[in-house]
C-alpha positions as CSV (number, residue, x, y, z in Angstrom):
1,M,10.2,10.8,5.5
2,P,11.8,10.6,2.0
3,G,11.5,13.8,-0.1
4,A,14.4,13.2,-2.7
5,R,14.1,11.0,-5.8
6,M,14.3,7.1,-5.6
7,H,13.5,6.2,-9.3
8,P,15.6,8.1,-12.3
9,D,12.2,8.5,-14.2
10,E,10.7,10.2,-11.2
11,L,9.0,13.6,-12.4
12,D,10.1,17.2,-10.6
13,I,7.5,17.9,-8.4
14,D,7.5,20.7,-5.4
15,A,4.8,22.9,-3.4
16,A,5.2,25.5,-6.5
17,L,4.5,23.3,-9.0
18,V,1.4,22.3,-7.2
19,T,0.2,26.1,-6.6
20,R,0.5,26.8,-10.2
21,L,-2.0,23.4,-11.2
22,V,-4.2,24.5,-8.5
23,A,-4.3,28.0,-9.7
24,A,-4.7,27.3,-13.5
25,Q,-7.1,24.6,-13.0
26,F,-9.3,25.2,-10.0
27,P,-9.0,29.0,-9.3
28,R,-11.4,28.7,-6.4
29,W,-8.9,27.0,-4.3
30,A,-6.0,29.5,-5.6
31,G,-4.2,31.1,-2.8
32,L,-5.0,28.2,0.1
33,P,-2.1,27.1,1.6
34,V,0.1,24.3,-0.2
35,V,2.5,22.2,2.1
36,R,4.2,18.9,1.4
37,V,2.8,16.0,3.3
38,P,5.7,13.5,3.8
39,S,5.6,10.2,3.4
40,A,7.5,7.1,3.2
41,G,5.2,6.2,-0.7
42,T,7.3,5.3,-3.5
43,D,4.4,6.1,-6.3
44,N,2.9,9.4,-5.3
45,A,3.5,12.9,-3.8
46,M,1.0,14.4,-2.1
47,Y,0.4,18.1,-0.8
48,R,-2.0,19.3,1.7
49,L,-4.8,22.0,0.0
50,G,-5.6,24.6,2.8
51,D,-7.3,22.7,5.9
52,D,-9.6,20.5,4.2
53,L,-7.9,19.0,0.7
54,V,-5.1,17.2,-0.3
55,V,-3.5,17.3,-3.4
56,R,-2.2,14.2,-4.9
57,L,0.5,13.2,-7.9
58,P,2.0,10.3,-9.7
59,R,5.6,10.7,-9.1
60,R,6.4,8.5,-12.1
61,P,5.2,7.9,-15.6
62,G,3.9,4.5,-14.8
63,G,1.5,5.6,-12.4
64,A,-0.1,8.1,-14.7
65,D,-3.6,5.6,-14.9
66,Q,-4.0,5.5,-10.7
67,A,-5.6,9.0,-10.8
68,A,-8.3,8.2,-13.3
69,K,-8.9,4.7,-11.6
70,E,-9.0,6.6,-8.0
71,Q,-11.6,8.9,-9.2
72,R,-14.0,6.4,-10.9
73,W,-14.0,3.5,-8.6
74,L,-13.2,4.6,-5.0
75,P,-16.9,6.3,-4.9
76,L,-18.4,3.1,-5.8
77,I,-16.9,1.0,-3.5
78,A,-17.0,3.5,-0.4
79,P,-20.1,3.1,1.0
80,H,-19.5,-0.7,1.2
81,L,-16.3,-0.5,3.0
82,P,-16.5,-0.1,7.2
83,L,-13.7,2.3,7.3
84,P,-13.3,5.6,5.8
85,V,-11.2,6.1,2.1
86,P,-10.2,9.0,0.5
87,V,-12.6,10.8,-1.3
88,P,-12.2,12.1,-4.7
89,V,-12.9,16.0,-5.2
90,A,-11.6,16.6,-8.7
91,S,-9.8,15.3,-11.3
92,G,-6.5,17.6,-12.7
93,T,-5.2,17.3,-16.0
94,P,-1.3,17.8,-17.0
95,G,-0.4,21.3,-17.0
96,E,2.3,24.2,-15.8
97,G,5.1,21.5,-17.1
98,Y,3.3,18.2,-15.0
99,G,2.7,15.9,-17.6
100,L,0.1,13.7,-16.1
101,P,-3.0,13.6,-14.4
102,W,-3.6,14.3,-11.0
103,G,-6.5,14.3,-8.6
104,V,-7.5,16.3,-5.4
105,F,-9.5,14.2,-2.4
106,R,-10.8,15.4,0.6
107,W,-7.9,15.0,3.3
108,L,-8.5,13.1,6.5
109,D,-7.4,13.4,9.7
110,G,-5.2,11.2,11.3
111,E,-1.7,9.9,11.6
112,T,-0.3,6.7,9.8
113,V,0.4,3.8,11.5
114,L,4.3,4.0,11.4
115,D,4.2,7.3,13.4
116,A,1.2,6.6,15.2
117,P,0.5,2.6,16.2
118,P,-2.5,1.2,17.3
119,T,-2.1,1.9,21.0
120,G,-1.3,-1.1,22.9
121,P,-1.8,-4.7,22.3
122,A,-5.5,-3.9,22.8
123,G,-5.2,-1.2,20.4
124,L,-3.4,-3.4,17.6
125,A,-5.7,-6.4,18.2
126,D,-8.6,-4.0,17.8
127,A,-6.9,-2.8,14.5
128,A,-6.5,-6.2,13.0
129,V,-10.0,-7.2,13.3
130,R,-11.0,-3.5,11.9
131,L,-8.7,-4.5,8.9
132,G,-9.5,-7.9,8.9
133,G,-13.0,-6.7,8.3
134,F,-12.2,-4.1,6.0
135,V,-10.3,-6.8,3.3
136,S,-13.5,-8.7,3.9
137,A,-15.9,-6.0,3.0
138,L,-13.6,-5.0,0.1
139,R,-13.1,-8.6,-1.4
140,A,-17.5,-8.8,-1.1
141,A,-18.1,-5.5,-3.3
142,D,-19.5,-6.1,-6.7
143,A,-16.2,-6.1,-9.0
144,T,-17.9,-6.0,-12.1
145,G,-15.8,-4.3,-15.0
146,G,-12.7,-3.4,-12.4
147,P,-9.4,-3.0,-13.5
148,P,-6.5,-5.7,-13.0
149,S,-4.7,-4.6,-9.5
150,W,-1.1,-4.7,-10.0
151,R,-1.1,-7.7,-7.4
152,G,-3.8,-9.0,-8.5
153,G,-2.0,-11.7,-10.7
154,P,0.1,-15.3,-9.8
155,L,3.3,-15.0,-8.1
156,T,5.9,-15.0,-10.9
157,D,9.9,-16.2,-10.7
158,D,11.1,-12.2,-10.8
159,P,14.6,-12.4,-11.1
160,G,14.4,-8.8,-9.1
161,V,13.6,-11.4,-6.0
162,R,16.4,-13.5,-6.9
163,A,18.7,-10.4,-6.9
164,A,17.5,-9.2,-3.7
165,V,17.7,-12.5,-1.8
166,R,21.3,-12.4,-2.9
167,G,22.0,-8.5,-2.1
168,L,20.1,-8.7,1.6
169,A,22.2,-11.7,2.4
170,A,25.5,-9.9,1.2
171,D,24.7,-7.2,3.7
172,G,24.2,-9.9,6.3
173,A,19.9,-9.1,6.3
174,L,19.2,-12.7,5.8
175,D,19.7,-16.2,5.7
176,A,19.8,-16.7,1.8
177,R,19.2,-20.5,2.0
178,V,15.8,-20.2,4.3
179,A,14.6,-17.1,1.7
180,T,15.3,-19.1,-1.3
181,A,13.2,-22.2,0.2
182,A,10.2,-19.8,1.3
183,W,10.2,-18.2,-2.4
184,E,10.4,-21.4,-4.1
185,D,7.6,-22.8,-2.0
186,A,5.5,-19.9,-2.5
187,L,5.9,-20.1,-6.2
188,R,4.7,-23.6,-6.5
189,L,1.6,-23.1,-4.6
190,P,-1.5,-23.9,-6.6
191,R,-3.2,-20.5,-7.9
192,W,-6.3,-18.8,-7.4
193,S,-9.1,-19.9,-9.6
194,G,-11.9,-18.1,-8.1
195,R,-13.8,-15.0,-9.5
196,P,-11.9,-12.1,-9.6
197,V,-12.1,-9.6,-6.3
198,W,-11.3,-6.4,-5.5
199,L,-8.0,-5.8,-3.3
200,H,-6.8,-2.4,-2.4
201,G,-3.1,-4.3,-3.4
202,D,-1.2,-2.7,-0.7
203,L,-1.6,-2.6,2.5
204,L,1.4,-1.2,4.3
205,P,2.0,1.0,7.6
206,G,1.5,3.9,5.6
207,N,-1.2,3.3,4.1
208,L,-3.0,3.0,7.2
209,L,-4.1,6.2,9.7
210,T,-4.9,5.6,13.3
211,G,-7.1,8.1,15.9
212,N,-7.3,8.1,19.2
213,G,-5.4,5.0,19.2
214,R,-7.6,3.1,16.8
215,L,-7.1,2.4,12.9
216,S,-9.2,5.1,11.9
217,A,-9.0,4.7,7.6
218,V,-7.1,3.2,4.6
219,I,-5.4,5.6,2.1
220,D,-3.6,5.3,-0.9
221,F,-5.1,3.1,-3.4
222,G,-3.0,3.1,-6.2
223,G,-2.9,-0.2,-6.6
224,L,-6.6,-0.8,-6.2
225,G,-7.9,-3.1,-8.7
226,V,-9.4,-7.2,-8.8
227,G,-8.1,-10.3,-9.0
228,D,-6.7,-12.7,-6.4
229,P,-7.2,-11.6,-2.7
230,A,-3.9,-12.9,-2.0
231,A,-1.7,-9.9,-1.6
232,D,-4.1,-8.0,1.1
233,V,-2.9,-10.7,2.9
234,L,0.4,-9.3,3.1
235,A,-0.7,-7.0,5.7
236,A,-0.5,-9.9,8.2
237,W,3.2,-9.8,8.3
238,A,3.7,-6.2,7.2
239,V,1.3,-5.0,10.2
240,F,0.8,-7.1,12.7
241,T,2.5,-9.9,15.4
242,P,1.7,-13.5,15.9
243,G,-1.1,-13.2,18.0
244,T,-2.5,-10.2,16.4
245,R,-2.3,-11.8,13.2
246,E,-4.8,-14.5,13.7
247,L,-7.2,-11.9,14.6
248,F,-6.6,-10.3,11.4
249,R,-7.2,-13.8,9.7
250,A,-10.5,-14.4,11.1
251,A,-11.5,-11.3,10.1
252,A,-10.8,-11.3,6.9
253,G,-12.2,-14.7,6.1
254,V,-9.2,-16.2,4.9
255,D,-8.4,-19.6,3.8
256,D,-5.3,-21.7,4.3
257,A,-4.6,-21.6,0.2
258,T,-5.0,-18.0,0.2
259,W,-3.0,-17.0,3.7
260,A,0.0,-19.2,1.9
261,R,-0.3,-17.0,-1.2
262,G,-0.5,-13.7,0.9
263,R,2.7,-14.6,2.8
264,G,4.2,-15.7,-0.7
265,W,3.2,-11.9,-1.6
266,A,4.9,-10.6,1.6
267,L,7.9,-12.2,0.8
268,Y,7.9,-10.3,-2.8
269,F,6.9,-6.9,-1.2
270,G,9.5,-7.8,1.7
271,L,13.0,-8.6,-0.5
272,T,12.2,-6.5,-3.4
273,A,11.1,-3.3,-1.6
274,G,14.1,-4.0,1.2
275,H,16.7,-4.3,-1.6
276,E,15.5,-1.5,-3.6
277,Y,15.0,1.4,-1.4
278,R,17.6,0.2,1.4
279,T,19.2,3.4,0.9
280,T,16.8,5.9,-1.2
281,N,14.0,5.1,1.2
282,P,14.7,3.8,4.6
283,V,12.1,4.0,6.2
284,L,9.7,1.6,3.5
285,A,12.8,-0.5,3.7
286,A,12.6,-1.1,7.4
287,V,8.9,-1.9,7.1
288,A,9.9,-4.6,4.3
289,H,12.9,-6.1,6.4
290,R,10.2,-6.5,9.3
291,T,7.6,-8.1,6.7
292,V,10.2,-10.7,5.4
293,R,11.5,-11.3,9.1
294,E,7.9,-12.4,10.0
295,A,7.0,-14.0,7.2
296,L,10.3,-16.7,7.2
297,A,9.4,-16.8,11.0
298,E,6.3,-18.0,10.2
299,Y,7.4,-20.3,7.7
300,A,9.7,-21.7,9.6
301,G,7.4,-22.7,12.0
302,T,9.1,-20.5,14.7
303,S,6.6,-17.9,15.0
304,S,4.7,-17.8,18.6
C-alpha cells in the first residue's frame, strides 16, 4: 500500500507527529504504541493507537471538514445501519505542526476487501446482499440538516474525465470511442429529482472490511453527505461481478434511472482515479481500471 505523497499539497504526517498530538491533547493515551495502518486511501492517513483505537488525519487541506463531519453525524446514523461503522471517541485540534482537525475512533477488526475478499462465490453473493442492505438503510436514515456529499450532485462534463480518456487510451488501457460514448450517455441522463438522502460517497473495496470471509464493516466516511443516492451504486462495478451485481441491486432497491447514474459515477471514478493514480497509487489505480472495465462491459451489453 502506498505511503509516499500522492498530491503536491499533502501534509507531513508520520508516527512521531501522531505520538506528539496524542500526548499533547489526550494524555490518557500517551505511551500507547502508534503504528501506521497501510491503506490505498488518498484523503486520510490512519495510525493505530494501542489495541483499541485508530487516529485518522486528513492528508490535505481540502479534507479539513471531514473530521468534524464524521464526529457529528456518524453517531446519529450508526444505529440505523446493519453493519458496524467507525465510532468516534475524541476530536483532535491542530497542533504540533499539524494544521487540521483530526479524530480518534474505535478500532474495527477486519481486513479490507482488497486484502481479504469475501470467500468464494457464496461469500461475494452474501457481501452483495449485505452491502445492498447497508445502502438501502443509509438512504432511509433521516437526512435533515446533512451536509452535501462530494458525489451527491449531478454528473458534470468534468474536463478531467476527457483528459483521463485520452491518457488511458494512449496507454492502451481502454477504447476511447466506447468510453467517450458511455460518458456522454451518462451526462444526458435525467437528474435526480427526489429529496436528498444520505450516502457514503466512496464505497470502494478499500473501505469495506471482512471477517471470517464475510463483509463485516464499512469504514472511511469522509465523503458522507446527502444528495443523489446514485454514487453509492458505483460499488456494483468496483466490488461485484455481473452475477452478484444483481443481488446488490435488489438488496439496495435501486431503480433503473439511479442504476444508470450510478454507472456514470463508476465511470467518473474509474477514469479519473485510474489516470491520476496510475504511478502514485497503483493499488487504487487497479481498482479504478477494474471499475471502468466492468462498467463499460455492462454499457456495451457484454456482461454475462
